[in-house]
C-alpha positions as CSV (number, residue, x, y, z in Angstrom):
1,M,-0.1,-0.1,0.2
2,V,2.8,2.3,0.6
3,A,4.0,2.3,-2.9
4,K,0.5,2.7,-4.3
5,L,-0.2,5.8,-2.9
6,V,3.4,7.5,-3.2
7,A,2.6,6.8,-6.9
8,I,-0.5,8.9,-6.8
9,L,0.9,11.7,-4.9
10,I,2.9,12.3,-8.2
11,V,0.1,14.5,-8.7
12,G,0.2,18.4,-9.8
13,V,3.9,18.1,-11.5
14,L,3.0,18.8,-15.3
15,A,1.3,21.6,-17.5
16,G,-0.7,21.2,-20.3
17,A,-9.0,25.3,-25.9
18,L,-11.4,24.3,-22.9
19,L,-14.1,21.6,-24.2
20,G,-17.7,22.2,-22.5
21,P,-18.0,21.1,-18.6
22,V,-18.5,17.4,-18.4
23,L,-18.9,15.2,-15.4
24,A,-15.2,13.9,-14.6
25,Q,-16.8,10.3,-14.4
26,N,-13.2,8.6,-13.7
27,C,-12.3,10.5,-10.7
28,G,-15.9,11.3,-9.6
29,C,-15.3,15.0,-10.1
30,N,-18.0,17.4,-9.8
31,A,-19.2,18.9,-13.0
32,G,-16.3,21.7,-13.8
33,L,-13.6,20.0,-12.2
34,C,-11.0,18.5,-14.4
35,C,-9.6,14.5,-13.6
36,S,-6.0,14.8,-13.3
37,Q,-3.8,11.8,-15.0
38,Y,-2.9,10.7,-11.6
39,G,-6.8,10.9,-10.3
40,Y,-7.3,14.1,-8.7
41,C,-10.1,16.6,-9.0
42,G,-9.1,20.3,-9.6
43,T,-8.7,23.3,-12.1
44,G,-5.7,24.9,-13.8
45,N,-2.7,23.4,-15.4
46,D,-1.8,20.6,-13.0
47,Y,-5.5,19.5,-13.1
48,C,-6.7,20.2,-16.7
49,G,-3.4,20.3,-18.6
50,T,-1.3,17.3,-19.5
51,G,-2.7,13.8,-19.0
52,C,-6.3,15.1,-18.1
53,Q,-8.5,12.3,-18.2
54,A,-12.0,14.1,-18.0
55,G,-13.7,17.4,-17.3
56,P,-12.9,20.8,-19.2
57,C,-9.3,19.5,-19.8
58,Y,-7.5,22.0,-21.9
59,S,-6.9,19.2,-24.6
60,S,-8.5,15.9,-25.6
61,P,-8.5,13.7,-22.7
62,S,-5.8,11.0,-22.8
63,G,-6.4,7.2,-23.3
64,G,-3.9,4.7,-23.2
65,G,-1.9,3.4,-25.8
66,G,1.6,4.6,-27.3
67,G,4.5,3.1,-26.5
68,G,6.9,4.5,-23.7
69,S,10.2,6.2,-24.2
70,G,12.5,4.1,-23.3
71,V,13.7,5.6,-20.5
72,S,14.2,3.7,-17.2
73,V,13.7,6.1,-14.4
74,A,15.8,3.8,-12.0
75,D,18.5,4.9,-14.6
76,V,17.8,8.9,-14.3
77,V,16.8,8.6,-10.4
78,T,20.1,6.8,-9.4
79,T,20.8,6.3,-5.7
80,N,23.3,9.4,-5.7
81,F,20.8,11.5,-7.4
82,F,18.0,10.7,-4.4
83,N,20.5,10.6,-1.5
84,G,21.8,13.9,-2.7
85,I,18.6,15.6,-2.4
86,R,17.6,13.6,0.8
87,N,20.8,14.7,2.4
88,Q,20.2,18.4,2.0
89,A,17.7,18.3,4.7
90,D,18.7,18.8,8.2
91,A,18.9,16.1,10.5
92,S,16.3,17.4,12.4
93,C,13.6,16.9,9.4
94,A,11.2,13.8,9.9
95,G,11.2,13.1,6.0
96,K,15.6,12.7,6.3
97,N,14.8,8.8,7.0
98,F,11.4,8.5,5.9
99,Y,11.5,8.9,2.2
100,T,13.7,6.4,0.3
101,R,14.7,5.4,-3.4
102,R,13.4,2.1,-3.1
103,A,10.3,3.0,-2.0
104,F,10.2,5.6,-5.2
105,L,10.5,3.2,-7.6
106,D,8.4,0.5,-5.8
107,A,5.5,3.1,-6.3
108,L,6.0,3.5,-10.2
109,K,5.5,-0.1,-10.8
110,S,1.9,0.5,-10.1
111,Y,2.1,3.7,-12.5
112,P,4.3,2.2,-15.6
113,Q,3.3,5.3,-17.6
114,F,5.4,7.9,-14.9
115,G,8.4,9.2,-17.4
116,Q,7.4,7.1,-20.2
117,G,5.5,10.0,-22.3
118,G,6.6,11.4,-25.5
119,S,10.7,11.7,-26.5
120,K,13.3,10.5,-24.4
121,D,13.7,14.5,-23.3
122,D,10.3,14.7,-22.5
123,S,10.3,12.0,-20.0
124,K,13.5,13.2,-18.4
125,R,11.7,16.7,-18.1
126,E,8.7,14.8,-16.4
127,I,10.9,13.1,-13.8
128,A,13.3,16.3,-13.3
129,A,9.8,18.6,-13.0
130,F,8.4,15.9,-10.1
131,F,11.5,16.2,-8.1
132,A,11.4,20.2,-8.5
133,H,8.2,20.0,-7.0
134,V,8.6,17.6,-4.1
135,T,11.9,19.7,-3.1
136,D,10.2,23.1,-3.7
137,H,11.1,25.3,-0.5
138,E,8.7,28.2,-1.9
139,I,5.7,26.0,-1.5
140,L,6.6,24.3,1.6
141,V,5.6,20.7,0.7
142,C,8.6,18.9,1.4
143,A,11.8,21.0,0.6
144,D,14.8,18.6,0.3
145,F,12.3,15.9,1.6
146,C,12.5,17.5,4.8
147,Y,8.5,17.2,5.7
148,I,6.1,14.5,6.0
149,E,2.9,16.4,6.5
150,E,1.8,20.0,6.1
151,I,3.0,22.7,8.5
152,D,0.5,23.0,11.2
153,G,-1.7,20.9,9.1
154,P,-4.0,19.8,12.0
155,S,-5.1,23.3,12.9
156,K,-6.4,23.9,9.2
157,D,-9.8,22.8,7.5
158,Y,-10.0,21.3,4.1
159,C,-13.5,19.6,4.5
160,D,-15.5,20.5,1.8
161,E,-18.9,19.8,3.6
162,G,-20.8,20.6,0.2
163,N,-19.1,17.4,-1.6
164,K,-21.7,14.5,-0.9
165,Q,-19.9,12.0,-2.8
166,Y,-16.8,12.0,-0.6
167,P,-18.3,13.4,2.9
168,C,-15.8,14.4,5.5
169,V,-15.6,12.0,8.2
170,R,-15.8,13.4,11.5
171,G,-12.7,14.0,13.5
172,K,-10.4,13.2,10.6
173,G,-8.2,15.9,9.0
174,Y,-7.7,16.2,5.4
175,Y,-4.5,18.4,5.2
176,G,-1.3,17.5,3.5
177,R,1.0,14.0,3.9
178,G,3.4,12.7,1.9
179,P,5.8,14.1,-0.7
180,I,3.1,15.7,-2.6
181,Q,0.6,16.7,0.0
182,I,-2.9,16.1,-1.4
183,S,-5.6,18.1,0.5
184,W,-9.4,18.0,0.9
185,N,-12.2,14.9,1.1
186,Y,-12.9,15.3,-2.5
187,N,-9.2,14.4,-3.1
188,Y,-8.8,11.8,-0.4
189,G,-11.5,10.0,-1.5
190,P,-10.3,9.1,-5.2
191,A,-6.9,8.5,-3.8
192,G,-8.3,5.9,-1.7
193,K,-10.6,4.4,-4.2
194,S,-7.6,4.2,-6.4
195,I,-5.3,2.3,-4.2
196,G,-8.1,0.4,-2.3
197,F,-8.6,1.7,0.7
198,D,-11.1,4.2,2.4
199,G,-9.0,7.5,2.6
200,L,-12.0,9.3,4.0
201,W,-12.4,6.5,7.2
202,L,-8.9,5.3,8.0
203,M,-6.8,8.7,8.0
204,M,-4.8,9.0,11.1
205,Q,-4.8,12.6,12.8
206,L,-0.8,12.4,12.9
207,C,1.4,10.9,9.8
208,H,3.0,7.8,11.0
209,S,5.5,5.4,9.4
210,R,2.7,2.5,9.0
211,Q,0.6,4.9,7.5
212,P,1.1,5.0,3.5
213,F,2.0,8.6,2.9
214,G,5.5,8.5,2.2
215,F,8.5,6.9,0.1
216,G,9.2,4.4,2.9
């Protein structure tokens, strides 16, 4: 389960004539929201751009097919590359010994299309964009894999009470966890469906190494 959720968290990294708004059935999104290539609901380039599955995508919703670029993610994300990023984190960072290259590569087995689209250069850009996103100090997500949950996350309210398909569960927090921190009940619900667990009910208030919200 760790690997599957890590892979799902590879979301919001890539950019992509609006189509008419339709219900994003693949994600269960409300009308007007896009279903991103990794199964999240939202608007903007991260959701409606490259890989958008349904909804008001910026281009035609992606289908399957098409061979990969032939790029080996493992050859790009070498041990030295991964550890070079992780080792920049301060010793006090919770994520310093939480995220591992092995767990990252295991996660990709569930999503073999990651890093395989377009040309070899396109694939490398996708991989680079992912790591740029999860180590971005400005957005305070992981900052060199430092964090495993959103700063002050438990104090924030990410419950959309108007969403009836994925209603909030009393006492559960839908703040960011993991390398790319999803939030809101309407994103936790589809994420849970994708990997086969009830993300709305089983979410703990604090991130724990037994919970599948990181690379290891």
